C-alpha positions as CSV (number, residue, x, y, z in Angstrom):
1,X,13.9,13.8,-8.0
2,X,14.6,17.6,-7.7
3,X,18.0,18.0,-5.6
4,X,19.2,14.3,-7.1
5,X,21.7,13.4,-9.5
6,X,21.7,11.2,-12.2
7,X,23.1,8.3,-10.6
8,X,20.8,8.2,-7.3
9,X,17.4,8.5,-9.2
10,X,17.9,5.8,-11.4
11,X,18.9,3.6,-8.3
12,X,15.9,4.8,-6.6
13,X,14.7,3.9,-10.2
14,X,16.2,0.3,-10.4
15,X,15.0,-0.7,-6.0
16,X,12.0,-0.1,-6.8
17,X,11.5,-2.3,-9.7
18,X,13.7,-4.8,-7.2
19,X,10.3,-4.2,-5.4
20,X,7.8,-4.7,-6.7
21,X,9.7,-7.6,-9.6
22,X,9.6,-9.7,-6.2
23,X,6.1,-8.5,-5.1
24,X,4.5,-8.9,-8.2
25,X,6.0,-12.6,-8.6
26,X,6.3,-13.9,-5.7
27,X,8.7,-14.5,-4.7
28,X,9.4,-11.9,-1.4
29,X,12.7,-11.7,-1.7
30,X,12.7,-8.5,0.0
31,X,15.7,-7.5,1.4
32,X,15.5,-5.7,5.2
33,X,16.2,-3.6,4.8
34,X,13.6,-1.7,2.1
35,X,11.3,-3.1,4.9
36,X,9.1,-0.7,6.9
37,X,6.2,-3.0,8.3
38,X,6.0,-7.0,7.8
39,X,3.6,-9.5,8.9
40,X,1.4,-5.9,9.8
41,X,4.3,-4.7,13.0
42,X,7.2,-2.3,12.2
43,X,10.1,-4.0,10.2
44,X,12.6,-2.2,12.8
45,X,12.1,0.0,15.9
46,X,14.2,2.8,14.3
47,X,10.1,3.1,13.3
48,X,9.0,2.8,16.9
49,X,6.6,0.5,18.5
50,X,3.5,0.3,18.6
51,X,1.3,-2.2,20.3
52,X,-0.7,-4.9,18.7
53,X,-4.1,-4.7,17.9
54,X,-6.9,-7.5,15.8
55,X,-6.0,-6.6,12.6
56,X,-2.1,-7.4,12.2
57,X,-2.8,-10.3,14.9
58,X,-5.1,-11.1,11.9
59,X,-2.3,-10.7,9.2
60,X,0.0,-12.6,10.8
61,X,-1.7,-15.2,10.5
62,X,-2.9,-14.7,7.0
63,X,0.7,-13.9,5.6
64,X,3.4,-15.1,7.6
65,X,6.6,-14.0,5.7
66,X,4.6,-11.7,3.7
67,X,4.2,-8.2,3.9
68,X,1.5,-7.3,5.5
69,X,-1.1,-5.3,3.4
70,X,-3.2,-3.1,6.1
């Protein structure tokens, strides 16, 4: 992580560990600011908007409340 302080690198590592722990444990209790995609669609408009496709509609049916794996 070139150009970042040791403190920032620790925050990145701790955040990544928390996200992975949440996913692998099955809790899926993510912090909303950490999400880019949820249920096959962008989590916020900040990342853009798009028309829902067949794939994203299927992801919603499979994993409501979980991160989409698309």
